[in-house]
MIDRENFI-330014 format. One record per atom (N, C-alpha, C): residue in three letters; x, y, z. Coordinates in pm, whole numbers, plus 50000, padded with zeros to 5 digits. Layout:
<rs>
alaXYZ;...
</rs>
This chain:
<rs>
met444895968523536;met445375966723399;met444205966823302;arg444505969423176;arg443475969423072;arg443475955623003;val442295949523003;val442185935622956;val441105934822849;cys441365926822748;cys440345923622646;cys440175908522643;val438945903822657;val438645889522650;val437785887222527;ile438285879122435;ile437575876622309;ile436915862922317;gly435595863022317;gly434805850922335;gly434125851322471;thr432815849622474;thr432085850522602;thr431295837822630;gly431955826322611;gly431365813722655;gly431645812022804;tyr431615799522850;tyr431845796922993;tyr433185802523039;val434235799622963;val435565803823005;val435745818822990;gly435405824122874;gly435625838222847;gly434835847422937;leu433545844722954;leu432715853623035;leu433115853023182;val433345840823233;val433755839623373;val435095846623395;thr436045844523304;thr437355851123316;thr437205866223315;gly436455871323221;gly436285885823210;gly435615891823331;val434535885723376;val433785890923491;val434655890623617;cys435365879623638;cys436175878323760;cys437365888023759;leu437985890023643;leu439085899723635;leu438575913823659;ala437385916723611;ala436785929923637;ala436475931623786;his436015920823848;his435665921423990;his436875924424078;ile438065919824037;ile439255922324119;ile439955935424082;gly439305943523996;gly439785957123977;gly440345960723841;his440445951123750;his440945954323616;his439805959923531;his440185967623428;his439175972123332;his439115962123218;val437955956123199;val437825944823106;val436815948122997;ile437215945322874;ile436315946122759;ile436115931922708;cys434875927322708;cys434545914022654;cys434015915722512;val434625908422419;val434265909522278;val433605896622231;asp432505897822160;asp431865886222098;asp431255890621966;asn431315881921865;asn430785885621734;asn429285883121720;asn428655878121826;asn427215875921827;asn426525888421881;glu425935896121791;glu425335909021829;glu424225907521932;glu423405897221917;glu422305895122011;glu422825891822150;lys423875883922155;lys424485880422282;lys425085892722349;val425755901022271;val426335913322324;val425245922522377;lys424165923522304;lys423035931822348;lys422475926722481;leu422365913622494;leu421865907522618;leu422785910822735;met424095909322713;met425065911922820;met425115926722857;lys424965935322757;lys424945949722787;lys423765953322875;ser422695945522867;ser421515948022950;ser421695942523092;gly422845936023116;gly423115930923249;gly422715916523270;gln422355909523160;gln421945895623172;gln423035886223122;ser423285875723197;ser424275865823156;ser423635855923059;pro424325852522950;pro423765842922854;pro423905828322900;ile424625826123010;ile424815812523063;ile424445812323210;tyr424105800523259;tyr423845799023402;tyr425115794223471;glu425555801723567;glu426705798123649;glu426535805123784;pro426555797823893;pro426325803924025;pro427205816124049;asp426575827124095;asp427225839824133;asp427675848224014;leu427615843023894;leu428145850423779;leu427335862923750;ser426015861823747;ser425175873423714;ser425365884823811;glu425455881723941;glu425615892124042;glu426955899424025;leu428015891724004;leu429335897823984;leu429385906023856;met428715901123754;met428675908023625;met428005921723639;lys426855921923705;lys426155934623723;lys426955944223810;gly427585938923915;gly428375947424003;gly429565953623932;ser430245945923848;ser431405951023775;ser430995961223670;met429835959123608;met429335968923511;met428995982023580;thr428355981123696;thr427995993123772;thr429246000723814;ala430305993323850;ala431555999523893;ala432346005423776;gly431906002623654;gly432606007923536;gly433815999823495;asn433945987523548;asn435115979223516;asn434865969223403;leu433615968223356;leu433285957723260;leu432395963223151;glu432775960723027;glu431945964722914;glu431945953822808;phe430945954422721;phe430775944222618;phe430665950922481;thr431225944422382;thr431205949922247;thr431365938822145;ser430965941522022;ser431245932521910;ser432375938021823;asp432955949021866;asp434005955821789;asp435375950721834;leu435955941521758;leu437245935721793;leu438345946221796;glu438315955521700;glu439355965921696;glu439345974221823;tyr438175977421873;tyr438065985221997;tyr438675977422114;gly438395964522119;gly438945956322226;gly440455955322219;val440995953122098;val442445951922080;val443145965122114;asp442555976222068;asp443145989422094;asp443235992522243;asn442235988222317;asn442115992322457;asn442505981422557;gly443155970922510;gly443615960422600;gly445125958822594;asp445745957622709;asp447175954422713;asp447375939322714;val446415932322774;val446425917622776;val445195912922700;leu445405905222595;leu444315900822507;leu444125885722524;phe442985881722581;phe442695867622601;phe441915862122481;ile442385851122426;ile441625843622326;ile440875832722400;ala439545833722404;ala438735824322483;ala437545819222403;val437805815822277;val436745810522192;val436745795322198;gly435685789222149;gly435545774822156;gly436485767322063;thr436845755322107;thr437635746122023;thr436935732522026;pro435755731721966;pro434965719221973;pro435665707721902;pro435325695421939;pro435965683921875;pro435425681521735;leu436305677521646;leu435915673121512;leu435625658021518;pro434965652521417;pro434685638121417;pro435925629421433;thr437085634721393;thr438325627221405;thr438865626821548;gly438335635621635;gly438825636621772;gly439725648621793;glu440275654221685;glu441125666021700;glu440275678421727;ser440905688921779;ser440185701221812;ser439995709821688;asp438845715921679;asp438545725221571;asp439065739021612;thr440145743421551;thr440805755821593;thr440515767621499;arg439485766321416;arg439255777021319;arg438845790221386;tyr438165789221502;tyr437755801521572;tyr438965808321635;val439885800421688;val441125806021741;val441905812721628;glu441965806021513;glu442685811621398;glu442085824921353;ala440745825421349;ala440065837721305;ala440355849221401;val440325846221531;val440585856721630;val442035861321623;ala442975851821613;ala444385855421605;ala444665864021483;arg444055860321371;arg444245868321249;arg443635882221266;gly442465882621333;gly441815895521358;gly442625904321450;ile443245898421552;ile444105906121641;ile445265912221561;gly445885904021476;gly446985909021395;gly446575920421305;ala445355919621253;ala444855929921162;ala444625943221232;his444505942821365;his444195955121439;his445325959721531;leu446445952521534;leu447545956621621;leu448165969621573;lys448385978521670;lys449045991221640;lys450265992321730;glu450776004121750;glu451966005821832;glu451656002221978;gly452675997522048;gly452495993922188;gly452575978922206;tyr453055974822322;tyr453265960622352;tyr451975954022400;lys451715942022351;lys450535934222391;lys450965920222432;val450245914722528;val450375900622562;val449135893622512;ile449315883922424;ile448185876222369;ile448155862822441;val447025860022506;val446915848522595;val445985838022537;asn446505826022519;asn445655814722480;asn444955809422605;lys443675812822621;lys442875807422731;lys442065795522680;ser441795795222551;ser441125783822491;ser442015771522505;thr441395759922519;thr442155747422522;thr442535744022378;val443815744922349;val444285743722210;val445295732422200;pro445455726622080;pro446435715822062;pro447845720022100;ile448625710422143;ile450005713222184;ile450785718622064;gly451465729622084;gly452175736321976;gly451435748421923;ser450255751421979;ser449435762321927;ser449975776021961;gly450845777022063;gly451395790022098;gly452175796121982;asp453085788321925;asp453865793021811;asp452965794921689;trp451965786121677;trp451035787221564;trp450225800121572;val449755803721692;val449005816121710;val449895828121677;arg451145827621719;arg452045838621687;arg452175840121535;met452275829021466;met452395829421320;met451145835421257;ile449965831421307;ile448715836521251;ile448565851421278;val448935855921399;val448875870321430;val449765878021334;leu450965872921311;leu451885879621217;leu451325879521076;asp450615868821039;asp449945868520909;asp448915879620900;gly448165881721010;gly447165892321013;gly447805906021001;val448955907821067;val449695920421055;val450145922520911;ala450675912020850;ala451175912920712;ala450045916220614;glu448885910020635;glu447745912720546;glu447315927320557;arg447345932520679;arg446975946620695;arg448015955620630;gln449275952120646;gln450345960020582;gln450175960020430;gln449865948220377;gln449695947120233;gln448505955420185;ser447435955220266;ser446245963020232;ser446545977920232;leu447305982420332;leu447655996620339;leu448616000420228;ala449455991020189;ala450465993920087;ala449845996519951;thr448645991119930;thr447995992719800;thr447116005019794;val446996012219908;val446166024319909;val446826035019822;gly446016042119747;gly446546052219657;gly447436062319728;gly448476066719660;gly449386076519718;gly450536070219794;asn450506057119808;asn451596050519880;asn451906037219812;pro452316037719685;pro452516025419609;pro453616016519663;ser454636022319727;ser455746014019773;ser455416006319900;gly454516011419974;gly454126004620098;gly455056007420213;glu456116015620192;glu457076018020300;glu456416025220417;glu455566034920387;glu454886042320494;glu453976033120573;ala453266024120499;ala452366014720567;ala453126005620660;leu454286000620613;leu455095991720696;leu455575998920821;ala455876011820807;ala456366019520921;ala455256021921022;gln454006022120976;gln452886024921065;gln452586013321160;ile452956001221122;ile452635989521203;ile453905983721263;thr454095986421389;thr455255980821459;thr454725971821570;ala454125960821529;ala453475951821624;ala454505945221714;glu454325947321844;glu455195941021943;glu454305933122038;phe454475920122040;phe453615911822124;phe454315898822159;asp453815892522263;asp454245879122300;asp453015870622327;val453165857522311;val452055848222332;val452295840622462;val451235839322541;val451265831722666;val450195821022662;ser450535809122707;ser449525798722727;ser449125799122874;asn447825801122899;asn447305802023036;asn446045793423046;pro446225780123049;pro445055771223049;pro444165773323171;glu442875771123149;glu441905772523259;glu441605758723318;phe441265758923446;phe440915746523517;phe439585748523591;leu438625754323519;leu437335757823579;leu436355746323564;arg435645743523671;arg434575733523667;arg433255740723648;glu432505736723546;glu431195742623528;glu430345739923652;gly429645750023697;gly428865748923820;gly429595754723939;ser430915756223927;ser431695762524035;ser432845770623974;ala432605776223855;ala433675783123781;ala434115795923850;val433175803223908;val433535815623979;val434355812124102;tyr433915802224177;tyr434665797824295;tyr436075793424255;asp436175785724148;asp437475780624104;asp438405792024061;thr437835802624002;thr438655814023961;thr439265821024081;phe438475822724185;phe438935829724304;phe439705820824402;asn439605807824383;asn440275798324473;asn441025787724393;pro441955791824307;pro442625781924220;pro443625773224296;asp443795760924248;asp444845752224302;asp446215756924256;arg446255762124132;arg447495767224075;arg447155775823955;ile448105784023915;ile447995791923793;ile449155787823703;val448835783623581;val449855778823488;val450075789323379;leu451315793223360;leu451685803223259;leu452835797823176;gly452625797023045;gly453675792222956;gly454055802922855;ser455335806222847;ser455795816122750;ser457315815722742;asn457855820822632;asn459295822222617;asn459745836422652;ser458795844822694;ser459085858822723;ser458915861722872;gln459975865922937;gln459875869423079;gln459015881723099;lys459065890923003;lys458245903123012;lys456755899423015;ala456375890222928;ala454965886022924;ala454575878823052;leu455465870123102;leu455185862823226;leu455035872523343;asp455875882723348;asp455795892623456;asp454465900123451;met454005903423331;met452705910323319;met451565901523366;met451645888723333;met450585879623374;met450575877623527;val451745876923586;val451825875723732;val451255888223798;glu451525899823739;glu450955912223792;glu449435912223778;leu448945907623664;leu447505906923641;leu446805898323746;tyr447445887323781;tyr446825877523871;tyr447185879624018;gln447865890524053;gln448295892624192;gln447165891224294;pro445985897024273;pro444905895324372;pro444525880724392;leu444585872724285;leu444275858524298;leu445435851124365;ile446655854424325;ile447825847924384;ile447895850724534;lys447605863124573;lys447655867024715;lys446385862924791;arg445415857324720;arg444155852424778;arg443335863624844;thr443375875524785;thr442605886624844;thr441105884924827;val440695876324732;val439265873724714;val438955858924740;ser439875852024802;ser439675837824829;ser438715835624945;asp438085824024948;asp437225820525061;asp438035818925189;asn439295815025175;asn440185813525290;asn441465821325262;gln441515833725311;gln442645842425282;gln443875839325367;glu443745829625458;glu444875825925542;glu445775815625475;leu445335809925365;leu446135799825296;leu447365806225233;pro448405798425207;pro449595803725139;pro449235808724999;asn450135816424940;asn449915821424804;asn449655809924707;val448855812824606;val448565802924503;val449855799824426;pro450205787024409;pro451405783724330;pro451265788324185;val452315794224132;val452345798423992;val453375789923919;val452905782123824;val453795773623744;val454155781323617;thr455415785123602;thr455875791723480;thr456715781823402;thr456365780123276;thr457025770023194;thr456985774423048;asp457355765322959;asp457315768522816;asp455895766622762;leu455665771422642;leu454335770922582;leu453805756822569;asn454605747722515;asn454145734122491;asn453795726922621;ser454605728922724;ser454365722122851;ser453075727322916;ala452845740422906;ala451625746122963;ala450385740322895;glu450465738922763;glu449335733122690;glu449135718422727;met450225711122745;met450145697122782;met449585695322923;ile449885704423014;ile449385703423151;ile447875702623152;lys447205710823071;lys445745710723068;lys445215697323019;tyr445765692322909;tyr445305679522855;tyr445595668022950;ala446775668223010;ala447165657423100;ala446285657223225;ala445965668923279;ala445145669723400;ala443745664023375;asn443095668523268;asn441745663723240;asn441735649023200;ser442755644623129;ser442815630623089;ser443025621523210;phe443815626123306;phe444015618223427;phe442715617023506;leu441995628123522;leu440745627823599;leu439705619023529;ala439625619923397;ala438685611523322;ala439045596723339;thr440335593723335;thr440785579923353;thr440465574823493;lys440595583523592;lys440295579823731;lys438815576123746;ile437945583823679;ile436505580723683;ile436225567523613;ser436845565523498;ser436635552823426;ser437125541023509;phe438215543023582;phe438745532323667;phe437725528323774;ile437175538223845;ile436245534723954;ile434945529023896;asn434585532923775;asn433395527023713;asn433655512423675;glu434855509523631;glu435205495623602;glu435155487323731;val435665492923840;val435615486123970;val434155484124013;ala433305494223988;ala431885493224025;ala431215481623953;asn431535479823826;asn430925469023749;asn431365455323802;ile432585454623848;ile433055442023910;ile432355440124045;cys432205451124121;cys431505450424250;cys430095444924233;asp429405449324128;asp428045444324102;asp428025429224088;arg429095423824033;arg429125409424004;arg429595400924123;val430375407124214;val430905399124325;val430245402624459;gly429325412224457;gly428615415624580;gly429325425424670;ala430335432624618;ala430995443124696;ala430275456424673;asp430565466324759;asp429935479524750;asp431005489624708;val430865495224588;val431885504124535;val432015516824618;val430945521024686;val431025532824771;val432005530324886;glu431915518624945;glu432835515125053;glu434255512824999;val434345506924883;val435655504724821;val436325518124792;ala435565527524734;ala436125540724703;ala436575547824829;lys435805546424936;lys436175552625063;lys437495546625114;gly437605533625104;gly438805526925153;gly440045530325076;ile439955530824942;ile441155533924864;ile441425548924862;gly440375556924876;gly440555571424874;gly441315576824993;leu441315569425102;leu442065573625221;leu443575572025203;asp443965564925100;asp445375563825065;asp445815577325006;ser446785583725069;ser447195597225025;ser447715597324883;arg448145585924833;arg448625585224694;arg447485585224594;ile446255582524643;ile445095581324554;ile444145593124574;gly443725595624699;gly442815606724727;gly441365603224698;thr440455610924754;thr439025607724746;thr438315613524625;lys438905623524562;lys438185630324454;lys438155621924326;phe437045623424251;phe436835616624123;phe436825601424140;leu436325596824254;leu436135582424276;leu434655579424298;gln433785587424236;gln432355585124248;gln431875577324125;ala431545564624147;ala431075556324035;ala429705560923988;gly429405558423862;gly428105562423808;gly427995559323661;ile427345568623590;ile427075566023448;ile428095572623355;gly429205577223413;gly430285581923327;gly430385597023316;trp431485601223254;trp431755615423240;trp431255620723106;gly430955633823105;gly430495640322984;gly430905654922988;gly430115663522925;gly430405677722926;gly431275682022810;ser431805694122821;ser432555699922710;ser434055698022722;cys434545693422836;cys435995692822858;cys436575678822849;phe436145669722936;phe436755656522941;phe436715649322805;pro435545648022742;pro435525640822614;pro436435647222509;lys436365660622501;lys437145667622400;lys438645666722426;asp439035668722552;asp440455669122583;asp441115655422575;val440415645022620;val440975631622610;val441135627722463;ser440105630422383;ser440175627222240;ser441295634922171;ala441455647522209;ala442505655722147;ala443895650522182;leu444085645922306;leu445395640722344;leu445675627422274;ile444635619122259;ile444785606622184;ile445175609722039;his444505619721982;his444785623421843;his446195628921828;thr446645636921925;thr448015642221922;thr449025630821927;ala448765621222017;ala449655609522027;ala449715602121893;asp448565600121830;asp448515593421700;asp449335601021595;asp449205614421599;asp449935622721503;asp451445620721514;tyr451895617721635;tyr453335616521658;tyr453775602021678;gly452955592821626;gly453365578921619;gly453275571021748;tyr452415575621842;tyr452265568221967;tyr450805564621990;glu450575552122028;glu449205547722055;glu448945548722205;ala448055558022242;ala447745560422384;ala446685550222430;glu447115538122458;glu446195527022487;glu445385529422614;leu446025534722717;leu445305537022842;leu444175547122823;leu444455558022751;leu443435568122728;leu442305562822640;lys442645554922541;lys441605548922456;lys440725539622537;ser441315532222630;ser440535523422715;ser439605531322807;ala440105542622858;ala439265551222943;ala438035556022867;val438225559622741;val437105563922657;val436115552422634;asn436645540622605;asn435775529022579;asn434975525022703;val435625525322821;val434915522222945;val433795532322967;asn434065545122937;asn433055555422958;asn431855553622865;lys432125549822740;lys431035547322645;lys430155535922694;arg430785525422741;arg430025513822790;arg429255517422917;gln429845525923002;gln429235529123130;gln427895536323113;arg427775543923005;arg426525551222982;arg425335541922960;leu425645529422922;leu424565519922896;leu424285510923016;ile425045512823126;ile424855504523244;ile423445506023301;thr422975518423310;thr421625520623364;thr420565514523272;leu420845514523142;leu419915508323048;leu419835493323075;glu420995487023098;glu421005472723131;glu420245469923261;lys420405478723359;lys419715477023486;lys418195478423469;leu417785487623383;leu416365489123354;leu415805476623287;gln416565471223192;gln416125459123123;gln416055447323220;his417005446523311;his416995435623408;his415775436623499;glu415385448923533;glu414285450923629;glu412915450623561;leu412815457523446;leu411515458723378;leu411345448823264;lys412415441723230;lys412415432323117;lys412225440022987;ile411125438322919;ile410905445222791;ile410615460022818;leu411365469022751;leu411175483322773;leu410145489322679;lys409815482522573;lys408825487522478;lys407495489622552;gly406965501722542;gly405695504922607;gly405835509422751;lys407045509322805;lys407275513822942;lys407545528922943;val407325535023060;val407575549423077;val408725551023176;val409785557923131;val410975559823215;val411175574823237;gly411355578523363;gly411565592623397;gly413005595223436;leu413585605523380;leu414975609123409;leu415015620923506;leu415695619023617;leu415925629823712;leu417235636723674;gly417125647623604;gly418295655023558;gly418585652923412;leu419025663423345;leu419385662823203;leu420795667923177;thr421215678123251;thr422535683923228;thr423635673923267;phe424835676123214;phe425905666223236;phe426405666323380;lys426145677323452;lys426505678123593;lys425595688623657;pro425505689023791;pro424625698923855;pro425175713123848;asp424285722723875;asp424645736923881;asp425155742523749;thr424675737023640;thr424975742323508;thr423805739223416;asp423705746723306;asp422675743823206;asp423275737123083;asp424505732223096;asp425245726722983;asp424785712422952;met424405710222829;met423945697022784;met424955690222692;arg426115696322672;arg427085690722578;arg427575677122624;asp427385667222539;asp427825653522564;asp427305648222698;ala426085652322734;ala425485647622858;ala425075632922845;pro425315624522948;pro424885610522943;pro423385609022918;ser422605618922961;ser421155618122942;ser420785616922794;leu421575623022706;leu421275622822564;leu421385608522508;asp422405601222554;asp422545587222512;asp421395578722564;leu421015581122690;leu419905573622748;leu418615576022672;ile418345588622641;ile417125592022567;ile417115584922432;glu418245585422363;glu418325579222230;glu418075564122238;gln418725557522334;gln418595543022345;gln417215538822394;leu416655546122488;leu415315542822537;leu414275544522427;asn414425554922346;asn413535556622232;asn413675545322132;arg414915541122109;arg415165530222015;arg414485517322060;leu414445515422193;leu413845503222248;leu412345504522272;gly411765515822232;gly410315517222237;gly409745522622366;ala410595528022454;ala410105533722580;ala409695548322559;lys408775552722643;lys408415566922648;lys409305573422753;val409935584622719;val410905590922809;val410395604522854;lys410425606422985;lys410115619423044;lys411345623923123;ala411435636823153;ala412585641823229;ala412205654323307;tyr412895656023419;tyr412785668623495;tyr414195672823533;asp414515685623509;asp415805691223543;asp415575705123604;pro416185708223718;pro415935721023784;pro416195733223697;ile417165732423607;ile417445743923521;ile416685743023389;val416805731823320;val416185730423188;val414665731923199;ser414055726023300;ser412595726623314;ser412135740623352;gln412835747323441;gln412375760123492;gln412625771623396;thr413685770823316;thr413985781723224;thr413305780123089;gly412775768223065;gly412125765822936;gly413095762622826;met414405761822857;met415395758222756;met415255743522720;arg415335740422594;arg415195726522551;arg416435721322481;his417385730322448;his418685726022393;his418535716522274;gly417495718222194;gly417325709422080;gly416955695322117;leu416395693322237;leu416035679922282;leu414895674322199;ser414985661422170;ser413905654422102;ser413775640622163;gly412595634922152;gly412365621522205;gly412185621222354;val411925632622416;val411745633222560;val410715644122594;ile409855641222692;ile408905651022743;ile409515657422866;val409785670422859;val410395677422973;val409285682523064;glu409195676723182;glu408155680423278;glu408605692323362;thr407625698923425;thr407905711223499;thr408125708923647;asp407845696823697;asp408105694023837;asp408265678823856;pro408855674523969;pro409115660323991;pro407845651823998;glu406755657424046;glu405515649824057;glu404975646223919;arg404995655923827;arg404545653123690;arg405465642723625;leu406745643423660;leu407695633623606;leu407335619523652;ala407095617823782;ala406865604523838;ala405525598623797;asp404565607123770;asp403205602323740;asp403195592723621;gly402825580123647;gly402695570223541;gly403995563623499;cys405095566523568;cys406395560523531;cys406535546223582;asp407255538323505;asp407595524723548;asp408935524423620;ala409745534723602;ala411025535823672;ala411535550023659;leu412295554323761;leu413015566923757;leu414505563923749;val415245572323676;val416695571123669;val417305584323711;leu418105584323818;leu418815596523855;leu420035597923766;val420035608423684;val421095610623586;val422065621323632;thr421535631923692;thr422345643223737;thr422175644923887;asp423275646023959;asp423195646524106;asp422975660724157;trp421835666624116;trp421415679424171;trp421115677524320;gln421565686824404;gln421405685524548;gln419935684524588;gln419065691724517;gln417635691524554;gln416985677924533;phe417625669324454;phe417055656024433;phe417155647224558;arg418025650724649;arg418115642924773;arg416945645824866;asn416285657224845;asn415255661624937;asn413845660924879;leu413675653724770;leu412335652224712;leu411455643424802;asp410145645124788;asp409195636924864;asp409045623524791;tyr409965614424820;tyr409975601724747;tyr408775592824782;ala408235594324901;ala407035586824937;ala405875590824846;lys405775603624820;lys404725608624730;lys404995604124586;leu406265604824544;leu406595601024407;leu406305586224383;ser406615577824482;ser406415563324464;ser404955559824442;lys404055567324506;lys402615564724492;lys402085568724356;leu402795577724288;leu402365582524157;leu402825573324044;met403715564024073;met404335555723970;met403595542523951;asn403735537023831;asn403195523723805;asn403955513223886;ser405295514823892;ser406125506123975;ser407245514724032;pro407385515324165;pro408375524224227;pro409785518724223;val410415520424108;val411805516124089;val412645528524064;val413805529624130;val414715540624102;val416115534924078;ile416675538523962;ile418055535123929;ile418895547423962;asp419745546424063;asp420565557824104;asp421865557724024;gly421875565023915;gly423025565123825;gly424235572523878;arg424115578423996;arg425255585524055;arg425575580724197;asn424885570324244;asn425035565924383;asn424925577824478;phe423935586124452;phe423795599124517;phe422695599324623;leu421655591724600;leu420505592024690;leu420765584024817;asp419955586724917;asp420005579225042;asp419225566225021;arg419945555125012;arg419295542224983;arg418215539125086;asp418525540825214;asp417545537425319;asp416295546025307;ala416485559025283;ala415345568125270;ala414475564225150;ala415135560725039;ala414385556924919;ala413595544124943;glu414225534325007;glu413545521625032;glu412435523225134;asn412635531825234;asn411575534525331;asn410385541725267;ala410655548825158;ala409585555725086;ala408855546624990;gly409255533824985;gly408565524024901;gly409245520824772;phe410455526324749;phe411165523924624;phe412005511224631;his412115504724516;his413135494424497;his414345501724443;tyr415405502724524;tyr416575510824492;tyr417655502424425;ile418215507424315;ile419305500424245;ile420415510824216;gly421615508324269;gly422725517124245;gly423675511424141;val424845517824128;val425875513324035;val427035507724118;gly427115494424126;gly428105488124210;gly427875490524357;his426615493524391;his426285498224526;his424905493024569;
</rs>
């Protein structure tokens, strides 16, 4: 099928590359000329495991191209994905101006022929009908523009030229940064929301290779479940899923804080409750809280939607408050161990909000850096991606070191912020000798406590 993906962030680029890899012809559109130029050269603007290799392979096969020309993408796509950002506003609601601009642009370029317009961006509930309205506004504006062209004062010819036929589908993504390619090829489910059976049938056809697991790691599994529903329910599924997972993390962090006070081990507690099939083991890892571009934004957006419709989402608000407090837990542990932080040197192991990504959006490390600076500490950090690529993401108040040894040198304590796999295999005996005092706060309960203590560290976990 012919596909156009508008927006080449994490969701858009991964979606476009993966659809091209399974045999569709994909045009990725972005209004950033420099970014388009970079992608045309075969380089990915984001770090995501396996993405660059798949991107180059699909380009070589002739299935993937990049452009800044929206009209070209709309003309040559039967399925048009809107995959632009919807960042949070200070109020907590989603900023949908980029979605609106794209929808209006699509309408301005629609010509004869049926199109399926897909909301891949995480948008407020009710946005499916809103996008349809905006697309029609774009069509009307183009009709009005053509109607005023000389020689056609009545506009009847212009109106006849534009017979826009389209349907809107909500197709929320459930990709985890750091494993987005894997998640695309191995989905738990595919959610499609629309009032049009024709549009739903086209989307099922588009996703057949994924549904049949032809590119799955385990092709013996049953077909991927396809949930077909209405637009509003599809949009709510995305918000509800992320809000539940965020709440689950806040719950285990609350339990961890109680464990610290009563002498229980949250790792053992999580193992014990996770074996209950009604609970499960995932998202029961206590630590310094959730961050990134999805959980904070989606939980806040759902709270804001509830407020708009006269309901106070108390549980979700509590999950947010627990998460805010959790980010300061490691700071409290540092103060308990080092007492006065003014004049102390603290090293952060990891900067990104999770491993295997270069994403710093709402990363817990940013709060730690801000608070440690406020309290007069000197902050250093090492991150496998940020340090090696030279990216600084607008960081201030922190010295980004190029290797773990430089990080540890002269530190009064280390704080594990991001659970990068390589951090488990560092030479901690060597690091401890380089430090003023060998203290490590394991903000993810990720390190081997015995190995760290045998290397000379005083190990402190979170409820562990």
